C-alpha positions as CSV (number, residue, x, y, z in Angstrom):
1,X,23.0,98.4,12.2
2,X,26.0,100.5,11.0
3,X,29.2,98.5,10.6
4,X,32.7,99.4,9.7
5,X,34.7,96.6,8.0
6,X,38.4,97.4,8.0
7,X,40.2,95.5,5.2
8,X,38.9,94.6,1.8
9,X,40.9,91.4,1.4
10,X,39.0,88.1,1.0
11,X,37.9,88.0,4.7
12,X,36.7,91.6,4.8
13,X,35.0,91.5,1.4
14,X,33.1,88.4,2.3
15,X,32.0,89.8,5.7
16,X,31.0,93.2,4.3
17,X,29.0,91.7,1.5
18,X,27.1,89.3,3.7
19,X,26.3,92.1,6.2
20,X,25.2,94.4,3.4
21,X,22.9,91.8,1.9
22,X,21.4,91.3,5.4
23,X,20.4,94.9,5.6
24,X,23.3,96.4,7.5
25,X,24.8,99.8,6.5
26,X,28.4,98.9,5.8
27,X,31.5,100.9,5.1
28,X,34.4,98.8,3.7
29,X,37.8,100.4,4.2
30,X,41.0,99.5,2.4
31,X,44.3,101.0,1.4
32,X,43.7,99.7,-2.2
33,X,41.0,100.7,-4.6
34,X,39.7,97.2,-5.4
35,X,38.6,94.3,-3.2
36,X,40.5,91.0,-2.9
37,X,43.8,91.9,-1.3
38,X,46.3,89.1,-1.9
39,X,43.7,87.2,-3.9
40,X,43.3,90.0,-6.5
41,X,44.3,90.0,-10.1
42,X,46.2,92.3,-12.4
43,X,45.7,93.2,-16.1
44,X,49.1,94.3,-17.5
45,X,49.4,96.5,-20.6
46,X,45.7,95.7,-21.5
47,X,46.8,92.2,-22.7
48,X,48.1,90.0,-20.0
49,X,46.0,88.9,-17.0
50,X,47.5,87.4,-13.9
51,X,46.4,85.9,-10.6
52,X,49.5,87.3,-9.0
53,X,48.8,86.4,-5.3
54,X,46.6,83.6,-3.9
55,X,45.8,81.4,-6.9
56,X,43.5,78.7,-5.5
57,X,41.6,77.3,-2.6
58,X,42.4,73.6,-1.9
59,X,39.4,71.4,-1.3
60,X,38.5,67.7,-1.4
61,X,35.4,67.1,-3.4
62,X,33.0,66.8,-0.4
63,X,34.7,69.5,1.7
64,X,32.0,71.2,3.9
65,X,34.0,74.4,3.7
66,X,33.5,74.4,-0.1
67,X,29.8,73.8,0.2
68,X,29.4,76.5,2.8
69,X,31.2,79.0,0.5
70,X,29.3,78.1,-2.6
71,X,25.9,78.1,-0.8
72,X,26.5,81.4,1.1
73,X,28.3,83.8,-1.2
74,X,26.8,85.1,-4.4
75,X,30.1,86.0,-6.0
76,X,31.3,82.4,-6.1
77,X,28.5,81.0,-8.2
78,X,30.0,80.0,-11.5
79,X,33.2,81.7,-10.7
80,X,35.0,79.1,-8.5
81,X,36.0,76.3,-10.8
82,X,38.5,73.4,-10.5
83,X,42.0,74.0,-11.9
84,X,43.3,71.7,-14.5
85,X,44.5,68.3,-13.1
86,X,47.7,68.7,-15.2
87,X,49.5,69.3,-11.9
88,X,52.5,67.8,-10.1
89,X,56.1,68.2,-9.2
90,X,58.8,69.7,-11.5
91,X,62.5,69.7,-11.0
92,X,64.8,72.8,-11.3
93,X,65.9,71.7,-14.8
94,X,62.6,70.4,-16.0
95,X,61.4,66.8,-15.5
96,X,57.8,66.6,-14.5
97,X,56.0,64.0,-12.4
98,X,52.2,64.3,-12.3
99,X,50.2,64.2,-9.1
100,X,48.7,60.9,-10.3
101,X,52.2,59.4,-10.5
102,X,53.1,60.6,-7.0
103,X,49.8,59.0,-5.7
104,X,50.0,57.5,-2.2
105,X,53.7,58.4,-1.9
106,X,52.8,62.1,-1.5
107,X,53.9,62.3,2.2
108,X,57.3,60.6,1.3
109,X,57.8,63.0,-1.6
110,X,57.0,66.1,0.6
111,X,59.4,64.7,3.3
112,X,62.2,64.2,0.8
113,X,61.8,67.4,-1.2
114,X,60.6,69.6,1.7
115,X,58.2,71.2,-0.8
116,X,54.5,71.7,-0.8
117,X,52.4,74.8,-1.6
118,X,49.5,75.6,0.7
119,X,48.4,72.0,0.8
120,X,48.4,71.5,-3.0
121,X,50.4,68.2,-2.9
122,X,48.1,66.7,-0.2
123,X,44.8,67.0,-2.0
124,X,44.6,63.3,-2.8
125,X,41.5,63.2,-5.0
126,X,40.5,66.8,-4.4
127,X,40.9,69.9,-6.5
128,X,42.5,73.3,-6.4
129,X,39.6,75.7,-7.1
130,X,40.4,79.0,-8.8
131,X,38.5,82.0,-10.1
132,X,36.9,82.3,-13.5
133,X,38.1,84.2,-15.4
134,X,40.3,85.6,-12.6
135,X,40.5,85.3,-8.8
136,X,39.9,89.1,-8.6
137,X,36.6,88.7,-10.5
138,X,35.1,86.8,-7.6
139,X,35.5,89.7,-5.2
140,X,34.4,92.4,-7.6
141,X,31.3,90.4,-8.6
142,X,30.5,89.8,-5.0
143,X,30.7,93.6,-4.2
144,X,28.6,94.5,-7.3
145,X,25.9,92.0,-6.5
146,X,25.8,93.2,-2.9
147,X,25.9,96.9,-3.9
148,X,28.9,97.5,-1.7
149,X,31.8,99.7,-2.8
150,X,35.3,100.0,-1.3
151,X,36.4,103.1,0.4
152,X,39.8,103.0,-1.2
153,X,43.0,104.9,-0.2
154,X,41.9,104.4,3.4
155,X,44.9,103.3,5.5
156,X,43.5,102.7,8.9
157,X,45.9,103.5,11.8
158,X,43.6,103.1,14.8
159,X,40.1,102.6,16.1
160,X,38.4,104.3,19.1
161,X,35.1,103.7,20.9
162,X,33.0,106.3,22.6
163,X,29.3,106.5,23.7
164,X,28.5,107.6,20.1
165,X,30.0,104.3,18.8
166,X,33.2,103.3,17.0
167,X,35.4,105.7,15.1
168,X,37.9,104.7,12.3
169,X,41.0,106.8,12.1
170,X,43.6,107.3,9.4
171,X,47.1,108.6,10.2
172,X,46.0,112.2,9.6
173,X,42.2,112.2,9.5
174,X,39.0,110.7,10.8
175,X,37.7,108.2,8.2
176,X,34.4,107.4,9.7
177,X,32.5,107.5,13.0
178,X,29.2,106.4,14.7
179,X,29.5,102.7,13.9
180,X,27.6,100.2,16.0
181,X,30.1,97.4,15.3
182,X,33.5,97.0,13.8
183,X,35.1,94.0,12.0
184,X,38.9,94.1,11.8
185,X,40.0,92.1,8.8
186,X,43.5,93.3,8.2
187,X,46.9,91.6,7.9
188,X,48.3,94.2,10.3
189,X,48.4,92.1,13.5
190,X,50.1,94.9,15.3
191,X,47.0,97.1,14.7
192,X,44.7,94.3,15.9
193,X,46.9,93.8,19.0
194,X,46.8,97.5,19.7
195,X,43.0,97.7,19.5
196,X,42.5,94.7,21.8
197,X,45.0,96.2,24.3
198,X,43.1,99.5,24.4
199,X,39.8,97.7,24.9
200,X,41.1,96.4,28.3
201,X,41.0,100.0,29.5
202,X,37.5,100.8,28.3
203,X,34.5,101.2,30.6
204,X,33.0,97.9,29.2
205,X,35.9,95.9,30.5
206,X,35.6,93.6,33.6
207,X,38.4,92.0,35.6
208,X,37.5,88.7,34.0
209,X,38.2,90.1,30.6
210,X,41.4,92.1,31.2
211,X,44.0,89.3,31.7
212,X,42.9,86.9,28.9
213,X,42.4,89.9,26.5
214,X,45.9,91.2,27.2
215,X,47.3,87.7,26.7
216,X,45.5,87.4,23.4
217,X,46.7,90.8,22.3
218,X,50.3,89.8,23.0
219,X,49.9,86.5,21.1
220,X,48.4,88.3,18.1
221,X,51.1,90.9,18.2
222,X,53.7,88.1,18.1
223,X,52.3,86.5,14.9
224,X,55.1,86.4,12.3
225,X,54.3,87.3,8.7
226,X,56.9,86.9,6.0
227,X,57.1,88.4,2.5
228,X,56.8,86.5,-0.8
229,X,57.5,87.6,-4.3
230,X,55.5,86.6,-7.3
231,X,56.6,86.9,-10.9
232,X,54.1,87.5,-13.7
233,X,55.4,86.3,-17.1
234,X,53.8,86.0,-20.5
235,X,54.9,84.2,-23.7
236,X,53.6,83.7,-27.2
237,X,51.7,80.5,-27.2
238,X,53.8,79.0,-29.9
239,X,56.9,79.5,-27.7
240,X,55.6,77.5,-24.8
241,X,53.3,74.9,-26.4
242,X,55.7,72.0,-25.4
243,X,55.1,72.5,-21.7
244,X,53.1,69.5,-20.5
245,X,51.6,70.8,-17.2
246,X,49.6,73.8,-16.0
247,X,50.8,74.0,-12.4
248,X,53.5,72.5,-10.3
249,X,55.3,72.5,-7.0
250,X,59.0,73.1,-7.8
251,X,61.6,70.8,-6.3
252,X,65.2,71.8,-5.6
253,X,65.0,75.4,-6.9
254,X,66.5,78.2,-4.8
255,X,64.1,81.0,-6.0
256,X,60.8,79.4,-7.0
257,X,58.5,77.0,-5.1
258,X,55.3,77.2,-7.3
259,X,54.5,77.7,-11.0
260,X,51.0,78.0,-12.4
261,X,49.5,78.9,-15.8
262,X,46.6,81.3,-15.4
263,X,44.4,78.8,-17.3
264,X,41.2,80.8,-17.7
265,X,43.0,84.0,-18.7
266,X,45.0,83.0,-21.7
267,X,44.3,84.4,-25.1
268,X,44.8,82.8,-28.5
269,X,48.1,84.6,-28.7
270,X,49.6,84.6,-25.2
271,X,50.1,82.2,-22.3
272,X,50.2,83.9,-18.8
273,X,52.1,82.3,-15.9
274,X,52.8,83.2,-12.3
275,X,55.8,81.9,-10.3
276,X,55.8,82.2,-6.5
277,X,59.2,82.6,-4.8
278,X,60.5,80.5,-1.9
279,X,60.2,81.9,1.6
280,X,64.0,81.9,2.1
281,X,64.7,83.6,-1.2
282,X,62.0,86.2,-0.5
283,X,63.3,86.9,2.9
284,X,66.9,87.4,1.8
285,X,65.8,89.5,-1.2
286,X,63.5,91.6,0.9
287,X,66.3,92.4,3.4
288,X,68.7,93.4,0.6
289,X,66.3,95.3,-1.6
290,X,67.7,98.6,-0.5
291,X,71.1,97.3,-1.7
292,X,69.8,96.8,-5.2
293,X,68.8,93.2,-5.1
294,X,66.3,92.4,-7.9
295,X,64.4,89.1,-7.6
296,X,63.2,89.1,-11.2
297,X,66.6,88.2,-12.8
298,X,67.1,85.1,-10.7
299,X,63.4,84.0,-10.8
300,X,63.1,84.4,-14.6
301,X,66.3,82.4,-15.1
302,X,65.1,79.6,-12.9
303,X,61.6,79.7,-14.4
304,X,63.1,79.2,-17.9
305,X,65.1,76.2,-16.7
306,X,62.1,74.6,-15.1
307,X,60.1,74.9,-18.3
308,X,63.1,74.3,-20.6
309,X,62.5,77.6,-22.5
310,X,64.9,79.1,-24.9
311,X,63.0,82.2,-25.7
312,X,62.4,85.4,-23.7
313,X,58.9,86.4,-22.5
314,X,56.9,89.2,-24.0
315,X,56.1,90.5,-20.5
316,X,57.7,90.0,-17.1
317,X,57.2,91.8,-13.8
318,X,57.6,90.9,-10.1
319,X,55.3,91.8,-7.2
320,X,56.3,91.9,-3.6
321,X,53.7,90.8,-1.0
322,X,55.1,92.1,2.3
323,X,52.9,90.1,4.6
324,X,52.1,87.0,2.6
325,X,52.8,84.0,4.8
326,X,51.8,83.3,8.5
327,X,54.3,81.0,10.1
328,X,52.6,80.8,13.6
329,X,48.8,81.2,13.3
330,X,46.6,81.1,16.4
331,X,45.4,77.7,15.3
332,X,42.0,78.0,17.0
333,X,39.0,75.9,16.2
334,X,37.1,79.1,15.4
335,X,37.8,81.1,12.3
336,X,37.2,84.5,13.8
337,X,37.4,86.3,17.2
338,X,34.4,88.2,18.6
339,X,34.0,90.5,21.6
340,X,30.3,91.1,22.2
341,X,30.7,93.8,25.0
342,X,32.4,96.1,22.4
343,X,30.8,94.7,19.3
344,X,34.2,94.0,17.8
345,X,35.0,91.1,15.6
346,X,38.4,90.1,14.2
347,X,38.7,88.1,11.0
348,X,41.7,86.8,9.1
349,X,43.5,83.7,7.9
350,X,45.8,83.7,10.9
351,X,43.1,82.7,13.4
352,X,42.2,79.2,12.3
353,X,44.5,76.2,11.9
354,X,45.3,76.6,8.2
355,X,46.6,80.1,7.2
356,X,45.2,80.0,3.6
357,X,42.6,81.6,1.4
358,X,39.9,79.1,2.5
359,X,40.5,80.1,6.1
360,X,40.2,83.7,5.3
361,X,36.9,83.3,3.5
362,X,35.4,81.1,6.3
363,X,36.6,83.7,8.8
364,X,34.7,86.4,6.9
365,X,31.5,84.3,6.9
366,X,31.8,83.6,10.6
367,X,32.5,87.3,11.5
368,X,29.4,88.4,9.6
369,X,27.3,85.8,11.4
370,X,28.6,87.1,14.8
371,X,27.7,90.7,13.9
372,X,24.2,89.7,12.8
373,X,23.7,87.8,16.1
374,X,24.5,91.0,18.0
375,X,22.0,92.9,15.8
376,X,19.3,90.4,16.6
377,X,20.1,90.1,20.3
378,X,21.2,86.5,20.1
């Protein structure tokens, strides 16, 4: 079976690799050159390594989702490890309270502070699992072990289906054609909505499909995605050795909601950290970027207050993720959508109940399973 997977983020990469390892002929399209999407990593100036997007997957120790991921995907073996337990809540001017000290009062703390970060505060005996040595290494290893490359610089603008199969279109060119099945694993919910709407007019549609499919297309098109900024910052180890934690939810800070040391990526000389901006700060800054707003100045000042630093970093840069947070996921019990008459599957973190990295990975696993069922006539 020949399959086009559109989107090489975590969901698309997982799906494409599982299909390739099962014998399918897979083309993996993405606008970037490397897999991972928002869960990728960056090496700056050849010295400083950062997980500058999604930094962890939250699991309890016996989480079936974790076991499924570890048992199913080759790239995760030995590369998905627990983050340090030196984690907790830090105030805008310093003052750290560990997760152990918060203990059973976590719900009250979240209610009072209004702060959590993708479920980190609610783990209660679980772990945040991160990539070793980077989050990005998970996806690149997975692709290498599956002998699957990324067709980079491929910004997909539409799909079409004819008797010859599916075709994948860029804005000015045909990127590929003759596919037996397609998996849409992109953050662009407008594109997903557009493709589903067009399917209602295809010859494979029946009256029973048209209304619910149109309703679903409208709902997906209405999903709201918000930007987030991340700041990558590095210090000489001697200048930051007094910091007592490795990661923390930040309370009462206008610009930053999360701080984390990239614990497997630090050298003998440097300590690399990532700070994630608050949703409100990101939204305001994003809207005013054209007017010259620069998030880095404010974020760095707040970061230095939280860690009580009096020295300047040796490296600092911000990254904008335009579609980082989903405020209204579909919240379905399934992690992917599949439409057997057209052999079309849709994968992404916005389908299930928790719009996080774990949901995206499970979505990719489920989408691959659906495609293989079609191939085997199940």
